[in-house]
C-alpha positions as CSV (number, residue, x, y, z in Angstrom):
1,X,132.0,67.3,101.8
2,X,134.8,68.9,103.8
3,X,133.9,72.5,102.5
4,X,130.5,72.2,104.0
5,X,131.8,70.8,107.2
6,X,134.2,73.8,107.4
7,X,131.3,76.1,107.0
8,X,129.2,74.4,109.5
9,X,131.8,74.5,112.1
10,X,132.3,78.2,111.3
11,X,128.7,79.0,111.6
12,X,128.6,77.2,115.0
13,X,131.5,79.1,116.2
14,X,130.3,82.5,115.1
15,X,128.7,84.7,117.9
16,X,125.0,84.8,118.2
17,X,124.6,88.5,118.0
18,X,126.3,88.6,114.5
19,X,123.3,87.6,112.5
20,X,124.9,89.0,109.2
21,X,127.7,86.6,109.4
22,X,125.4,83.6,110.3
23,X,123.2,84.5,107.2
24,X,126.2,84.8,105.0
25,X,127.3,81.4,106.2
26,X,124.0,80.0,105.5
27,X,123.7,81.3,102.1
28,X,127.3,79.8,101.3
29,X,126.3,76.4,102.6
30,X,123.0,76.5,100.6
31,X,124.8,77.7,97.5
32,X,127.2,74.8,97.8
33,X,124.2,72.4,98.1
34,X,122.5,73.8,95.1
35,X,125.8,73.8,93.0
36,X,126.3,70.2,94.1
37,X,122.9,69.1,93.2
38,X,122.9,71.0,89.8
39,X,126.1,69.2,88.9
40,X,124.8,65.8,89.9
41,X,121.3,66.5,88.5
42,X,121.6,63.7,86.0
43,X,122.2,61.1,88.8
44,X,119.5,59.6,91.0
45,X,119.0,62.7,93.1
46,X,117.4,65.4,91.1
47,X,116.9,69.1,92.2
48,X,113.1,68.5,92.6
49,X,113.9,66.4,95.8
50,X,114.9,69.7,97.7
51,X,112.3,70.5,100.4
52,X,109.9,72.9,99.5
53,X,110.0,75.0,102.6
54,X,113.8,75.3,102.4
55,X,113.7,76.4,98.7
56,X,110.9,79.0,99.5
57,X,112.8,80.3,102.5
58,X,116.0,80.6,100.5
59,X,114.3,82.5,97.6
60,X,112.5,84.8,100.1
61,X,115.9,85.6,101.8
62,X,118.6,85.5,99.2
63,X,116.9,86.0,95.8
64,X,117.9,89.8,95.4
65,X,121.6,88.6,95.7
66,X,121.6,85.8,93.3
67,X,122.3,86.3,89.5
68,X,119.6,85.7,86.9
69,X,121.6,83.1,85.0
70,X,122.2,81.0,88.2
71,X,118.5,81.3,89.3
72,X,117.3,80.4,85.9
73,X,119.3,77.1,85.6
74,X,118.2,76.0,89.0
75,X,114.5,76.8,88.4
76,X,114.5,75.2,85.0
77,X,115.0,71.8,86.7
78,X,113.0,72.5,89.8
79,X,109.2,71.4,89.9
80,X,108.6,74.3,92.4
81,X,109.1,76.9,89.7
82,X,105.6,78.2,89.5
83,X,105.4,78.8,93.2
84,X,108.7,80.4,93.1
85,X,107.7,82.8,90.5
86,X,104.9,83.8,92.8
87,X,107.2,84.2,95.8
88,X,109.8,86.1,93.7
89,X,108.0,88.5,91.3
90,X,109.4,91.8,92.1
91,X,113.0,90.8,92.2
92,X,112.7,89.1,88.7
93,X,111.1,92.3,87.2
94,X,113.9,94.3,88.7
95,X,116.5,92.2,87.2
96,X,114.9,92.3,83.8
97,X,114.8,96.0,83.9
98,X,118.5,96.4,84.9
99,X,119.8,94.5,81.8
100,X,121.6,96.4,79.2
101,X,120.8,97.3,75.6
102,X,118.6,94.7,73.7
103,X,118.2,93.9,70.0
104,X,115.4,95.8,68.4
105,X,113.7,92.5,67.5
106,X,113.7,91.2,71.1
107,X,112.0,94.4,72.5
108,X,108.6,92.8,72.4
109,X,109.9,89.7,74.1
110,X,111.6,91.6,76.7
111,X,108.5,93.6,77.5
112,X,106.5,90.4,77.8
113,X,109.2,88.9,80.1
114,X,109.0,92.0,82.3
115,X,105.1,92.2,82.3
116,X,104.8,88.4,83.4
117,X,106.5,88.8,86.8
118,X,104.4,92.1,87.5
119,X,101.1,90.1,86.6
120,X,102.3,87.6,89.0
121,X,103.0,90.2,91.6
122,X,99.4,91.7,91.1
123,X,98.0,88.4,91.7
124,X,100.0,87.5,94.7
125,X,99.5,91.0,96.3
126,X,96.0,92.2,95.5
127,X,96.4,95.3,97.5
128,X,98.9,96.8,95.0
129,X,96.1,96.6,92.4
130,X,93.6,98.1,94.6
131,X,96.1,100.9,95.5
132,X,96.5,101.8,91.8
133,X,92.7,101.8,91.2
134,X,92.2,104.1,94.2
135,X,94.9,106.5,93.0
136,X,93.3,106.7,89.6
137,X,89.9,106.8,90.8
138,X,87.5,109.6,89.4
139,X,87.3,112.7,91.5
140,X,83.9,113.2,93.0
141,X,81.8,115.9,91.5
142,X,81.7,119.3,93.1
143,X,78.6,120.9,94.6
144,X,78.5,123.4,91.5
145,X,78.3,120.5,89.0
146,X,75.7,118.8,91.0
147,X,73.7,122.0,91.3
148,X,73.9,122.6,87.6
149,X,72.5,119.1,86.8
150,X,69.7,119.5,89.4
151,X,68.5,123.1,88.0
152,X,68.3,122.1,84.5
153,X,64.6,122.4,84.5
154,X,64.8,126.1,86.0
155,X,67.6,127.3,83.9
156,X,65.8,130.4,83.0
157,X,65.1,131.2,86.7
158,X,68.1,129.8,88.5
159,X,71.8,130.4,87.4
160,X,74.8,128.5,88.6
161,X,77.6,130.8,88.9
162,X,81.0,129.0,88.2
163,X,83.5,132.1,88.1
164,X,83.9,135.6,89.4
165,X,83.2,137.4,86.3
166,X,79.7,136.1,86.1
167,X,79.1,136.9,89.7
168,X,80.2,140.6,89.3
169,X,78.1,140.9,85.9
170,X,74.9,140.1,88.2
171,X,75.9,142.2,91.2
172,X,76.8,145.3,89.2
173,X,74.1,145.0,86.5
174,X,72.4,148.2,85.6
175,X,69.6,148.8,86.4
176,X,70.2,146.8,89.6
177,X,68.0,143.8,90.6
178,X,67.3,141.9,93.8
179,X,69.6,138.9,94.2
180,X,68.7,135.8,96.0
181,X,71.9,133.7,96.4
182,X,72.5,130.2,97.8
183,X,76.1,129.5,98.9
184,X,77.2,125.8,99.7
185,X,80.3,123.9,99.5
186,X,79.7,120.2,99.8
187,X,76.7,118.2,98.5
188,X,74.8,116.5,101.2
189,X,71.2,115.8,102.1
190,X,70.5,119.1,103.8
191,X,72.0,121.0,100.8
192,X,70.1,119.0,98.4
193,X,66.7,119.5,100.2
194,X,67.5,123.3,100.6
195,X,68.5,123.6,96.9
196,X,65.2,121.9,95.8
197,X,63.2,124.3,97.8
198,X,65.4,127.3,96.5
199,X,64.4,126.0,92.9
200,X,60.7,125.8,93.7
201,X,60.8,129.5,95.2
202,X,62.6,130.6,92.1
203,X,60.0,129.0,89.8
204,X,57.1,130.6,91.8
205,X,58.4,134.1,92.1
206,X,58.1,136.9,89.6
207,X,61.0,138.0,87.2
208,X,62.2,140.8,89.4
209,X,64.6,138.8,91.5
210,X,67.6,136.9,90.2
211,X,68.3,133.5,91.7
212,X,71.9,132.4,91.9
213,X,73.6,129.2,93.2
214,X,77.3,129.4,94.0
215,X,79.8,126.8,95.2
216,X,82.1,128.4,97.8
217,X,85.1,126.2,96.7
218,X,84.8,127.3,93.0
219,X,84.2,131.0,93.7
220,X,85.6,131.9,97.0
221,X,85.7,135.6,96.3
222,X,82.0,135.7,95.8
223,X,81.6,134.4,99.3
224,X,84.0,136.9,100.7
225,X,82.1,139.7,98.9
226,X,78.9,138.8,100.4
227,X,80.4,138.3,103.9
228,X,79.6,134.5,103.9
229,X,81.1,132.8,106.8
230,X,79.2,129.5,106.6
231,X,79.2,127.1,103.6
232,X,75.2,126.7,103.8
233,X,74.1,130.3,103.7
234,X,71.3,132.2,101.9
235,X,72.0,135.7,100.9
236,X,69.4,138.4,99.8
237,X,70.9,141.6,98.6
238,X,70.1,144.6,96.4
239,X,72.5,147.1,94.7
240,X,75.6,145.6,96.2
241,X,75.1,146.3,99.7
242,X,72.2,148.7,99.8
243,X,70.1,145.8,101.1
244,X,71.8,142.6,102.3
245,X,70.7,140.0,104.8
246,X,72.4,136.6,105.4
247,X,70.5,133.6,106.7
248,X,72.7,130.8,108.0
249,X,72.7,128.2,110.8
250,X,76.2,128.5,112.4
251,X,75.1,126.6,115.7
252,X,73.1,123.9,114.0
253,X,70.0,124.4,115.9
254,X,67.6,125.4,112.9
255,X,65.6,123.0,110.8
256,X,65.7,123.3,107.1
257,X,62.1,124.6,107.0
258,X,63.2,127.5,109.4
259,X,66.0,128.5,107.0
260,X,63.7,128.4,104.1
261,X,61.1,130.6,106.0
262,X,63.8,133.1,107.1
263,X,64.9,133.1,103.3
264,X,61.3,133.9,102.0
265,X,60.8,136.6,104.7
266,X,64.1,138.3,103.7
267,X,63.3,138.1,100.0
268,X,59.9,139.7,100.7
269,X,61.4,142.5,102.6
270,X,64.0,143.1,99.9
271,X,61.3,143.3,97.1
272,X,59.1,145.7,99.3
273,X,62.1,147.9,100.0
274,X,62.7,148.1,96.2
275,X,59.2,149.0,95.4
276,X,59.2,151.8,98.1
277,X,62.5,153.2,97.0
278,X,61.9,156.7,95.4
279,X,63.1,157.2,91.8
280,X,66.5,158.6,91.3
281,X,66.9,161.8,89.5
282,X,69.1,161.4,86.4
283,X,71.9,164.1,86.2
284,X,73.2,165.2,82.9
285,X,76.3,167.3,82.0
286,X,75.8,169.4,78.9
287,X,79.5,170.9,78.9
288,X,81.3,167.4,78.8
289,X,80.7,163.8,79.6
290,X,83.5,163.5,82.2
291,X,82.4,163.2,85.9
292,X,83.8,166.3,87.6
293,X,85.8,165.8,90.8
294,X,88.8,167.4,92.3
295,X,91.1,164.9,90.4
296,X,89.9,165.8,87.0
297,X,89.9,169.6,88.0
298,X,93.4,169.6,89.0
299,X,94.5,167.4,86.1
300,X,93.2,169.8,83.4
301,X,94.3,173.0,85.3
302,X,90.7,174.3,85.5
303,X,90.0,177.2,88.0
304,X,89.0,176.0,91.5
305,X,88.2,179.2,93.1
């Protein structure tokens, strides 16, 4: 074949640094071989006699540049077609998607044709399927959701706060009540043990104090309101900031039992302070119900002297 000999001589004469030129010449030689073998496929030399390594290397290297029609004619007469489909799934799917308009009746066949290479790609490359499963995996539950499921038995004594409105309703409740709050962010063995002991203390206490569990990630303003700087913190307060104590372990030197004991001591001190608080005198205005201050006085032009 003179054409093939000319291409071989041109490939040998090409500089070694021009890899693109050598690759193009190799592609032309191989295409010439494929065309010759396809035209003579009825003779004694079928296309299936091509070495498997050469065909696989060719399809891995030049399959994006070949036309679908030429590839289909060659692969239809080649016994290596199942292995070639595995080596060439992504390119086939891209070619099928780039075709023009199809008839309405052929839409189902076209979708099946496109899905077949995609299935072959998933079988050839399992990491693609694993990446998809990882992206669509369920998000792990938050500490607030886990605390709500753990405190179902003590629902009347322990309240899981999920928004700022519920927190403010408990803080500014009238008459005020002592609040015992457990702040946390992530669910761990330490937090689980502290939450269980917190629930047991709530069950054993009287109905004077209110026990709240707050996820710092869900209600960050509540943590800012109480001055919480560490996720795992106990807060005991009364009447907003009239009495407030924070029990935390910023250095990681305390045991869980020490934290629980400090929390019990703070809660007892708060209850004693509430009992010793003198009763507040109720002030009533008989002339009007508007609290009198300088702003109201100047607004209605009342005499100030």
